[in-house]
N, C-alpha and C positions, 0 to 999 in steps of 0.2 A: 815087513810089508812092501817097503819101497825097494828093498833089493830084489826079492821075489818077482817084482812085476816090472823090473828096470828093461826098458826097451832094447833090443837090437837095431841097431841102425847101421844100412849099408850106405856107403859113400860111394857115387858114382865113379865109374872105371877112369875117366878122364879127370877126377878131381885133381886140384895142385893146391888148394889152401884148406889145411888140415885142421881139426879142433885142438885145444890146447887147455892146458891149466891157467887160471887168472894170474897167477902169480909171475910168471916170466913176462907177461903183457904189462902189467903193473910196473916190472924193476925197469921197462924199456920205453916208458911213458912219462909224462908230466902235466901237472893241471895247469891249463891256461884258461882265462874268460877272455871271452868273444861275445859281442852281439849275435842273437839268434832269433827271428821272427821279432816279436814284441818283447824279448827276454834281452835286456843290453848287457846282462852279466852271466851268461850261462858259462857253465864249466865244460871242458873238454879235456879229455887225455889224449894228449898231443904225443906223437913218436919223438923220441930223443934225437933220431936221425931221420934226415930229411928222406920223404917218399921218392925224391928223385924228378917227379912230375906228378900231373893230377892222376895218372893211370898207371904209375910206377909203383913197384913195392920194393925199393932197395934195401931197407932193414931187414935182415934173414929172418927174424922171428916171428914174423908176417906168417910164413907158411906152415906154422903150428909143427904139430906131432901126428906121425902118421901110426894109428893103431895098428896093434901087433907088432911094431918095432919098439913101442914105449906103452907104457901105462898111461892112459888119458883119461882123467876124471871128468865125470859128469856131476851135477849138483842137483839133490833130489830135496825139493821143499815140501814138507809135510803141513797141509793147512786143514784145519778142523773148521768148516764153513759154520757161519752164524748167518742167522735170519733175525733182522733187527735186534741184534744184540744176544740173541739167545742162541745156543747151541743145538746143533740139528744132527743127524745120523749121516752128513755126508762129509767124506774126507776126500780132500784132492790131494795127489801127489805130483806136484811140477817136477819134470826133469828138465832142467835147465841146460841147455849145450852152447859153450862158448867157442867160438873162432877168430882168431886174430885179424883175419881179413876177410871181405866179402867180396867177390869178382863179380862185376857189372855184367851187361849185356852188350853182345854185338848188335848194333841199331841201325838201321839205314837213315842218312841224314838228309836223302832227297825224298824222291817218291818211288815207292815201292809198288811195282807192278808185275804180270805174270811171267814178264821178260827178266824180272830182277830188279836191283836197285838201281836208280838212275840218281846218281851225285854221291855215292861213295859209303863207308862205312864208318863207324865210330863205337866205343865202349863207354855206356854210360851207368852210372849206378854204383861205382865204386865204394866202398868205404871201408876205413879201418875198424875193427871189432864188429863183432856179429853176434848176438845173442837169438838161440832159438829155443824152441822148447816142445816138449810132448806132455801132455797129460792124463793121466790115468784118475777116472773117480770113482770112488767106492761109496757105495751104500750099505751101512752095517757091516763094513769091513769086506763087503764083496765086490770085486771089479765090477763096473757097470758101463762105463763109456770110456772112449780113447779119443783124444784131441790132439790134432797135430796143426802148428802153426805156420802159415805161408804167406809172407808178405804182410799186407794189412788185414789178412783174415785166416782163414783156415777151414777145417774139416772136421767133424767130429761121427764116429760111429760107435754102435753097440760092441761093447766088447766081447768077444766070441764070435763076431758076426764074420761071414765069408768075405767081407770087404778088406780086413786086415788078419793077416797070419800071424799065427802063432808059433813059438819055438818053445814048448812046454807051456809055462805060463807067461813069456816074454814077447809082447807085442814085436813085430817085424815091420819096421819104419825105412823109407829111403829118404836120402838128404839130398836134396837138387845140387847138380855140380855149379860150384861159383856160389850161388846165394845160400845154398844150405835149407832152404824151406822144405819142411818133412810132408811126405807123401805116402800113402800106404800100398804103392806099386812102381814097378818099374817102367816108365815110358815117357814119353814128351807130354809137358802139360803147360797148354797157354793160359796164362792168367792175366793177359792185357792187350787189348787190340789197340793200335795206335791210329792217330787220324791220316797218317801219310801212308797208310796200307800195311805196314809192317807190323809185328807182333811180338812181345817179349814172353820168353818160353824158358820153363826149367825143365832140363833133362835129368831123369833118376836111373840109377841101374845098380846091380849087383856086383860093385867093383872090390872095396875092401872095407871088410866087417869090423863095426866098432862094437863091442858087447860092454854096453854100459854099466853092466853090474859088477864087471871086474874091478873097475876102480871107482866105483860110485861114494860120493861124500853127500852124507844127509844131515838136514837140519831141518829144525821146527821154525814154524813162522813166529817173528816176534817185532814189534814196531820198530820202524827204521830209526836208526839213532843210537839202539840198545844193543846191538852185536858188538862183542869183543873178540879179540884172540885172533884166530885163522879164518875169522867170519866178519872182520870189521869192514873189508871190502864192500859187504852188502849194506853200509850205510852211505855209500857214494849214489848221488841221486842226479849227476852229471851225465854228459854224452861219453860214450866209450870209443873215441875215435876223434880224427881231426875234423876239424869246420870245413864245410863244404868249399868247392872250388872249380873253375872249369866250368862254367854256368850258362854262360852269353850263348853258344847255340843249341847246347842240348837240352836244355830246361824247357824251351818252348815247345819241342817237339815231344819229348817222353817224359816231363815232368819231372826229371832227374838231370843232377851235375854228372860231369864226369868224375868228381868225387863228391859223394852226398858227405851230409854229415854222418858222425859216429851216432849210434843208436844210442837210445836210453837203456839202461840195466836192470834187471829183474825189479829192483825196487819200484820203479817207476811203472811197471806193467800191473794192468788191472788185476789179472790172475794172483798176483803177488798178496793181495789184500785178502783177509779171511771173509769179508762178507759174501754172502751167496750171489753167485752170477752165471749165466748162459756160459757155456764153452764156445770155442771157435767154430764158428758156423751155425749154433743153434738159435733159434730165436729168442726174445727176451721173455722173463716170465709173465704169465699173464695172471692177475690178479682177481 
């Protein structure tokens, strides 16, 4: 079932940072402990080779693997949902995709007016490591909904609706340039308006096709700490990337640093857990 409905993901035509398997990333990083907010002992997977600067990507592995030139895996987690500990007729397949690098947004650091930016531009929100997801929800083993993660939120659609194209049984999804947020169509998506008049935008397009069915790796949910063998990396609950830096000018304007913290991995995402929950963009369940 997970293979049958695996998404076909279009990467934007100007994309420079492609998906990859987790193993090359792990081979080129090591664990360090740094303070992170209220956690004085947060773990980070830090690149063995220096980035070069806050917005540099000197280690070549950060560019990932271009689909079509090599088989790039996605990771399908099969989760049988529970309600107060009891089984339900709902099964989610979370298609986790990994990118070694998230390229940030070019943002005006002064005032953005109808004549353009006064004060110059900089790029904020870069980070090492990037986990994204598409979820297909099944009710009695029949596909019901499809959900796409986008930054701090996302969108959910009825499976088979006009909003999301299908190639056979496979939903067609578009990954935004640089950020890799998932969308149902090819266009510009504005997801945040900044106080200085500028905005943060995601651009999607039909550039490189990544058919996740071709190299899909499927696993069933189990408690974190119990994975073994090739799935041992799912036990890691730290951040997948370097700690943030270059925050002095950018964080007050955009809420982000030039280099943001690496993201948390699947094991720290709410969707990973088997308890029943709303999908991205859905309202919470009303009892």
